[in-house]
N, C-alpha and C positions, 0 to 999 in steps of 0.2 A: 603687592610685593610677595614673592614666593618665599616660603619658609626654607632656610638652607638645608634642613634635614630632609624635607620633602623633595627638593631638587636633587639632593644626593641620592635618594632612593630611586627616583625616576632615572637618573643617569646610570645607576648600577643595573637597573632592570634592562635599560636599553643596551648597555654594554654586554650583558649576559645574552640577550636575544641576538645581538649582532654576532657574538662569538659562536653561539649555537648554529646560526646560519652558515658561518664560515666552516665550522666543523662538518656540517652536512655536505657542503660543497667539496671540501677536501676529501671526505670519505668517498663521495661519488667519483672524484678524480682517481683516487687510489684504486678503487674497485675496477674502474675502466682500464687503468694502466696494467693491473695484474692480469686482467682478461686478455689484453693485447699481448702481453709477454707470453702467456700460454699459447696464443695463436702463433706467435713468432717461433716458439719452441716447436710447434707442430710443423711449421715450414722448414725449420732446421732438420727435423727428422725426415721430412720428404726429400730434402736435398741429400741427406746421407743415403737414403734408400735409392736415390737416383744417381748415386756415385758422383755427386757434385760437392766436393769438399770446400771449394771456395765459397759457394752459396751457403753451405752449412755454417761456415765460420762467420760469414756476414750476419746471418740470422741469429747466431749465438751472441754476437756482440750487441746486436739490437735488442734482443730479449734481455740481456743483462742490464743494459742501459735503462730499458723500460722498467724493469723491476727496481732498479736503484731509484728512479724517479718516484715510483709508487711508494717505496719505503720512506722517501723524504716527506711525502704527504702524511704518511702514518706518524712520522716523528713530529711533524707540525701539529697534527691532531692531538697527540699526547701533551705537547706543550700548552695548547689552548685549553685542553681539559683541566690541566693543573692550575691554569690561571683562574678557572671558575671556582676552585675550592676555597 
């Protein structure tokens, strides 16, 4: 029979380890999305330089959406980090 305190400590360590893995995954996703938003912004600039306002507007919307998604991951990371305290 397992001691209840021992089981609780093991559960707590497993929770923290799983949360840390999730934080790492979310951080990788946020970093990737921020990089993609920067690329999309460069494509927008290229469209502006090429006198393609419709293309520029499309890339701007996509870049904004991508940044918003990245920010959502950052927010989720903050919440997970607070749960570890």
